[in-house]
C-alpha positions in Angstrom: 84.5 81.3 150.0 83.0 80.7 153.3 83.6 82.4 156.1 84.3 80.8 159.4 83.4 82.1 163.7 85.6 80.7 166.0 83.9 81.0 169.3 85.9 80.4 172.6 86.5 82.1 175.8 90.4 80.4 175.8 92.4 82.3 173.2 94.8 79.6 173.0 91.9 77.4 171.5 91.3 79.9 169.0 94.9 80.4 168.0 95.1 76.4 167.8 91.8 76.0 165.6 92.9 78.7 163.3 96.6 77.6 162.5 95.7 73.7 163.0 94.8 73.5 159.0 94.8 75.1 155.5 91.6 76.7 155.5 91.9 77.9 152.2 92.4 75.0 150.6 89.3 74.0 152.3 87.3 77.0 150.5 87.3 78.8 154.0 88.5 81.9 155.8 88.3 82.6 159.7 86.5 85.8 159.4 86.2 86.7 163.0 86.5 85.2 166.8 84.5 85.9 169.7 85.1 84.8 173.3 81.5 84.5 174.5 78.0 83.4 172.6 76.6 86.9 173.1 79.5 88.5 171.0 79.2 85.2 168.5 75.5 86.6 167.9 76.6 90.5 167.1 79.0 89.0 164.6 76.2 86.7 162.9 74.1 89.2 162.6 75.9 92.0 161.3 78.2 89.6 158.9 77.4 86.7 156.6 79.0 83.3 158.3 78.8 80.2 157.1 80.0 77.9 160.0 80.6 78.8 163.2 82.7 76.7 165.9 81.8 77.2 169.2 82.6 75.7 172.7 80.0 74.7 174.8 80.7 75.7 177.8 81.7 79.7 178.2 81.1 82.4 180.3 78.4 85.2 179.7 76.6 83.0 176.9 77.2 79.5 176.1 77.1 77.5 172.8 73.5 76.1 173.8 72.7 79.4 174.7 74.0 80.9 171.6 71.9 78.0 169.5 69.1 78.6 171.1 69.1 82.3 170.2 70.4 81.4 166.6 67.2 79.3 166.0 65.3 83.0 165.4 67.7 83.8 162.5 66.4 83.0 159.1 67.0 79.5 157.8 68.9 81.0 154.6 71.1 83.2 156.6 71.8 80.9 159.7 75.1 79.3 159.7 76.1 75.9 160.1 77.3 75.4 164.0 79.7 73.0 164.9 80.3 72.5 168.8 83.2 72.1 170.7 83.3 69.5 173.7 84.9 67.6 176.2 85.1 63.7 176.7 82.4 64.5 179.6 80.1 67.0 177.8 78.4 64.1 176.0 75.0 65.4 177.3 75.7 69.0 176.5 76.6 67.6 172.7 73.0 65.7 172.7 71.1 69.0 173.7 73.0 71.3 171.3 72.1 68.9 168.3 68.3 69.2 169.7 69.2 72.9 169.4 70.5 72.4 165.5 73.9 71.9 165.8 75.5 70.0 162.9 78.5 68.4 163.9 81.0 68.3 167.0 84.8 68.1 168.0 86.3 66.4 170.8 88.0 69.5 172.4 90.9 67.7 173.6 91.3 65.8 170.5 92.0 68.7 167.8 93.8 66.9 165.3 93.7 68.3 161.4 92.4 65.2 159.9 89.5 65.0 162.4 88.8 68.8 162.3 89.0 68.8 158.6 86.3 65.4 158.1 84.2 67.4 160.3 84.5 71.4 158.3 84.5 69.6 155.1 81.1 68.0 155.9 79.7 71.2 157.0 80.8 72.7 153.8 79.0 69.9 151.8 76.0 70.7 153.5 75.8 74.4 152.9 76.8 73.8 149.3 73.7 71.4 149.1 71.5 73.8 150.5 72.8 76.5 148.4 72.1 74.6 145.3 68.7 73.6 146.8 68.2 76.9 147.1 69.2 78.0 143.7 67.0 75.4 142.3 64.3 76.4 143.9 64.6 80.1 142.9 65.3 78.8 139.2 61.9 76.8 139.8 60.0 80.0 141.2 61.1 82.5 138.5 60.8 79.4 135.5 56.6 79.5 137.1 56.4 83.3 137.4 58.1 83.6 133.6 55.0 80.8 132.9 52.3 82.5 134.8 53.2 85.9 133.1 53.0 84.5 129.8 50.1 82.3 130.9 48.4 85.5 132.0 49.4 87.3 128.4 48.0 84.7 126.9 44.8 85.0 128.4 44.4 88.9 127.7 45.5 88.9 124.4 42.7 86.0 123.4 40.4 85.8 126.5 38.5 82.7 126.7 35.4 82.0 128.7 35.6 81.2 132.6 33.9 77.7 132.0 37.0 76.6 130.2 38.4 76.4 133.5 41.3 79.4 133.5 43.3 79.6 136.1 43.6 82.7 138.5 47.0 84.4 138.3 49.5 84.1 141.3 49.7 87.1 143.3 52.8 87.4 142.4 51.8 87.8 138.2 48.5 89.4 139.2 50.7 92.5 141.1 52.7 92.2 137.5 49.9 92.6 135.5 48.5 95.6 137.6 52.3 97.1 137.3 51.6 97.3 133.4 49.8 100.6 134.3 52.9 102.1 134.8 54.4 100.9 131.3 53.1 101.4 127.6 53.1 98.0 125.7 53.2 97.1 122.4 51.2 94.0 120.4 52.7 92.2 117.8 51.0 89.6 115.4 53.4 87.0 114.0 52.2 84.7 111.0 53.9 82.0 109.5 53.7 82.2 105.8 53.5 78.5 105.5 53.4 78.2 101.5 57.2 80.1 101.8 59.9 77.5 102.1 57.6 74.5 103.1 56.5 71.6 101.3 54.0 70.8 104.2 51.6 73.2 105.6 52.8 72.7 109.4 56.1 72.7 111.4 57.1 69.4 112.8 58.2 69.8 116.5 61.6 70.5 115.6 61.3 73.4 113.4 58.7 75.0 115.5 61.4 74.7 118.7 64.2 76.0 116.5 62.0 78.9 115.4 60.9 79.6 119.1 64.6 80.1 119.8 65.5 81.8 117.1 62.9 84.6 117.8 63.8 84.8 121.6 67.6 85.2 120.5 66.4 88.2 118.6 64.0 89.2 121.4 66.8 88.7 124.5 69.2 91.8 122.4 66.0 93.8 123.2 67.3 96.2 126.5 63.7 95.7 127.7 60.9 93.3 128.9 59.3 91.2 126.5 57.4 88.0 125.9 56.8 85.5 123.0 53.3 84.1 123.5 52.5 80.9 121.0 48.8 80.9 120.5 46.4 78.2 119.2 45.9 79.1 115.9 49.3 78.9 115.3 50.5 82.4 115.3 52.7 84.1 117.8 52.3 86.9 119.4 55.2 89.3 121.1 54.4 91.8 123.9 57.2 94.6 124.5 57.0 96.9 127.4 58.1 100.3 127.4 58.6 103.1 130.0 56.0 106.3 130.0 58.9 107.8 129.3 59.6 106.8 125.7 58.5 108.5 123.0 56.0 107.3 120.5 58.7 107.4 117.5 61.3 105.6 120.1 58.9 102.8 120.5 58.0 102.3 116.6 61.8 103.0 115.7 63.0 100.0 118.8 59.9 98.1 117.4 61.2 98.1 114.0 64.3 97.3 114.8 63.6 94.1 116.5 61.6 93.1 113.7 63.7 93.7 110.6 66.4 91.7 112.6 63.9 88.9 113.3 62.5 88.8 110.0 65.9 88.3 108.6 67.6 85.9 110.9 64.0 83.7 110.0 65.0 84.0 106.5 68.4 83.4 106.6 68.6 80.3 109.2 65.5 78.7 108.4 64.0 80.1 105.1 61.3 81.1 106.5 59.0 84.3 106.1 56.7 85.8 108.6 54.1 88.5 107.9 54.1 91.0 110.7 51.3 93.0 112.4 51.9 96.2 115.0 49.4 97.1 116.9 49.0 100.8 118.4 50.7 101.2 122.1 48.6 100.6 124.7 48.6 101.2 128.5 47.4 97.9 130.9 46.3 94.6 130.2 42.8 95.5 129.7 43.8 96.9 126.5 45.7 93.9 125.4 42.7 92.0 123.4 41.8 94.8 121.5 45.4 95.5 120.3 45.8 91.8 119.8 43.0 91.8 117.5 44.3 94.8 115.5 47.5 93.9 114.9 46.4 90.1 113.7 44.0 92.2 111.0 47.1 94.1 110.3 49.5 90.7 109.9 46.3 89.3 107.9 46.7 91.8 105.3 49.2 89.7 103.8 46.4 88.2 102.0 45.9 91.3 99.8 49.7 92.7 99.6 51.8 89.6 99.8 54.0 87.7 101.7 56.9 88.7 104.8 55.7 92.3 105.1 55.5 94.2 108.1 52.2 96.3 108.9 51.5 99.2 111.6 48.2 100.7 111.6 48.5 103.1 109.3 48.2 100.3 106.7 44.9 99.5 107.6 42.4 101.1 105.0 39.4 103.6 105.7 36.6 100.8 105.5 34.0 103.7 103.9 35.9 103.4 100.8 34.5 99.8 100.3 33.3 99.0 96.8 29.2 97.1 96.9 29.7 93.7 98.2 27.3 92.0 96.0 28.7 93.9 92.9 30.8 90.4 92.2 27.9 87.9 93.0 25.9 89.7 89.8 29.3 89.0 87.9 29.9 85.8 88.7 25.9 85.3 87.3 26.8 86.8 84.0 30.1 84.8 84.1 28.3 81.5 84.7 25.9 81.9 82.0 28.5 82.9 79.4 30.2 79.7 80.4 27.4 77.4 79.9 26.7 79.0 76.6 30.3 79.0 75.3 30.1 82.7 74.9 34.2 83.8 74.9 33.6 86.9 76.1 33.4 85.1 79.9 37.4 86.2 79.5 36.6 89.5 79.8 34.1 89.1 82.5 36.3 87.1 84.6 39.1 89.8 84.1 36.6 92.5 85.8 35.9 89.9 88.7 39.3 89.8 89.4 40.0 93.4 89.3 37.3 94.1 91.6 37.9 91.5 94.4 41.7 93.1 94.3 40.5 96.2 95.4 37.2 94.6 97.9 40.4 92.7 99.7 41.6 95.5 100.9 39.0 96.6 103.1 37.2 92.7 103.8 39.5 89.5 103.2 36.6 87.7 104.4 34.2 88.6 101.9 36.3 87.8 99.4 37.1 84.4 100.4 33.2 83.9 100.6 33.2 85.2 97.3 35.7 82.6 96.1 33.6 80.0 98.2 30.2 80.8 96.3 32.0 80.9 92.9 33.0 77.3 93.7 29.8 76.0 94.5 28.4 77.8 91.6 30.8 76.1 89.3 30.5 72.9 90.9 27.0 72.9 90.4 27.6 73.6 87.0 29.9 70.5 86.3 27.3 68.4 88.0 24.6 69.6 85.6 26.8 68.0 82.9 27.9 65.1 84.7 31.2 66.4 85.6 33.3 66.7 88.4 35.9 68.3 90.5 38.5 65.2 89.5 38.5 66.4 85.8 39.2 69.7 86.8 42.0 69.5 89.3 44.8 67.2 89.6 45.6 67.8 93.1 43.2 65.2 96.1 43.0 68.1 97.9 39.3 69.2 97.7 39.0 72.7 95.8 37.3 74.5 99.1 40.1 72.9 101.0 42.6 74.2 98.5 40.9 77.5 98.6 41.4 78.2 102.3 45.3 77.1 102.1 45.8 80.0 99.5 47.8 82.6 102.0 47.5 85.8 99.4 45.0 87.0 96.9 47.4 86.8 94.1 48.0 83.1 94.7 44.1 82.3 95.0 43.9 84.2 91.6 46.0 82.1 90.0 44.7 79.1 91.5 40.9 79.9 90.7 41.8 81.2 87.1 43.3 77.8 86.1 39.9 76.3 87.4 37.5 78.5 85.7 39.7 77.8 82.5 39.3 74.0 82.9 35.3 74.3 83.9 34.9 76.5 80.7 36.7 73.7 78.7 34.5 71.3 80.0 31.4 72.3 79.8 31.9 74.5 76.6 28.7 73.2 74.2 30.9 73.0 71.4 33.0 69.9 73.3 30.0 68.7 74.7 28.3 68.5 71.1 31.7 66.9 70.0 31.9 64.4 73.0 28.0 63.4 72.3 29.1 62.4 68.5 30.0 59.2 69.4 27.2 58.2 71.6 24.9 59.7 68.6 26.5 57.4 65.8 26.4 54.3 68.2 23.0 55.1 68.7 22.1 55.7 65.1 24.0 52.4 64.0 21.7 50.2 66.7 18.5 51.9 64.9 19.5 50.4 61.9 21.1 47.0 62.7 17.5 46.8 64.8 15.4 48.0 62.1 16.7 47.5 58.9 13.7 46.1 57.1 11.7 49.6 57.5 12.2 52.7 55.4 15.5 54.3 56.5 16.7 57.5 55.4 19.6 60.2 56.7 16.6 62.6 57.0 14.9 60.3 59.6 18.2 59.6 61.4 19.5 63.1 61.4 16.1 64.2 62.7 16.3 61.4 65.6 19.5 62.8 66.6 17.9 66.4 66.5 20.8 67.6 64.1 21.4 68.6 60.6 21.5 66.0 57.8 24.8 67.4 56.4 26.2 67.3 60.0 24.9 63.8 60.6 26.3 62.5 57.8 29.7 64.1 58.1 29.7 62.6 61.6 28.3 59.2 60.5 31.0 58.7 57.7 33.9 60.0 60.4 32.9 57.3 63.0 31.7 54.3 61.3 33.9 54.7 58.6 31.6 54.3 55.4 28.5 56.7 54.5 25.5 56.2 56.0 23.7 54.6 52.7 26.8 52.2 52.4 26.0 51.4 55.9 22.5 50.3 55.6 23.3 48.3 52.8 26.0 46.3 54.1 23.6 45.2 57.1 20.8 44.7 54.8 22.8 42.5 52.8 24.5 40.9 56.0 21.0 39.8 56.9 19.9 38.8 53.6 22.8 36.0 53.5 21.7 34.5 56.4 18.4 33.7 54.9 19.7 32.5 51.3 19.6 28.8 52.4 16.1 28.9 54.2 14.1 28.2 51.0 12.5 31.5 50.7 12.4 33.1 47.4 14.7 35.9 46.4 11.9 38.8 46.3 10.7 37.4 49.6 14.2 37.8 51.1 14.2 41.3 49.6 11.3 42.5 51.0 12.5 41.0 54.5 15.6 43.1 54.4 13.7 46.4 53.1 14.2 46.1 49.3 10.3 45.8 48.2 12.2 46.1 44.6 13.8 42.5 43.8 16.1 44.1 40.9 17.4 47.0 43.2 17.9 44.3 45.5 19.9 42.2 43.4 22.1 45.4 42.1 22.9 46.4 45.8 23.3 43.1 46.9 26.0 42.8 43.7 27.8 45.9 44.8 28.4 44.6 48.7 29.2 40.9 47.9 30.9 40.8 44.6 27.9 38.6 43.1 24.4 38.3 42.5 22.1 36.9 45.1 21.7 33.8 42.7 25.3 33.4 42.3 26.0 33.5 46.1 22.5 31.1 46.6 24.2 28.3 44.0 27.6 28.9 45.4 26.7 27.9 48.9 24.1 25.3 47.8 27.3 23.8 46.0 29.5 23.5 49.4 
């Protein structure tokens, strides 16, 4: 309801204005009356008056002097002034406008319609000013919150001055200074990307929904708190507590907030978050240190699994860490046994897994480094035997990239176990020999085809292949479909057939295909061709 002050030295005019219209329907009420400008100023200064309807000509202080005095008032509290004027007072009206009047009413023409129209315009102007002021306040508050979030992000994860960080506004700087009067808790949230997600990143819509979900839970807290998205894709929460709050209360309220938060994200978004909670601190100068602590705690998900809340007491004591060079020595033994086909490599791999499961509690990065080193060694081993990663994994993702995508040690070990087993199968000596057999027999057959006229024996070819006679004989029969002697005989007889029509004597042909003894040649020829050399020559001559 807008309060209206009626100012005129004639009571009858004030009464006429009061009774002229239904002020309530306009959203107004007559709050007070005054007989001159001085009384009106006193009322305006002690009451919230929205509209003043004032006569220009009055004793003690007229309407023009009232307007001049009103100029010194705060713009927000200054009422809209409508002047009452006689027909002959147009010069006064113009001067009144110069001093801030918004409209005028002809005193001798006080009709309801005219007064209502003028007052309605003033009401609309008041509404627009109020709305503009509210918008300004909202924008100011938005910028203030935005400034606090930016200052918090900078305090959590400082960046160099060269990057052009904006200085906080005086109001934000005052807020930062005020953090010395409260206790703060820093929380790091890591979205478990492999939980409930086919892709590795959240799209914009899901990220907005995630932010709204987190803020919804935070807003239920009866205390100051801020949600800060970080460039790493993680989120930080800043909670502010009173110095009077005990540590147990701070811990309890943080636990309650996080339990409700993780539950809501799982229920509504099928998302899991791993959380790290720092020790309390006082003042923004400690926020970076506490955020690093919270980040290390949230990163324990690699060792302990996804979706857990970690507090400072969960950080292991570094003095218990095993020697970091132990796994490197075990890798050397593992790779040697893989190459030699020694099946005891499996026990070495089991020992490595146990070692890393213990070491990861103290240094996750050293464990990741160890896995990267093992991948490099396996890649070199594969390359040495003309193998590559495409024969090991069906994924289009490079093994080194896939390794970085593993969010937990158990996930890494399951994937690495498959990699090591597949590499073992690919470089297994027995498999290498088995795969080399077709090439070995193919080379032997080509040698026989080219050197059929030379002395050929199983001993000679097996020595050339670097294997035993019995192994060579068995593999030759398996790959070629006949034994060694039969294959040589078949090649020589086929060549002899080509020379049967050349006019050469049979003993010359026999010598040329590797049979110095003609009788032996005839025997072999008959066995392979089903007829003697003479019979074959006669038959082709009669064609």
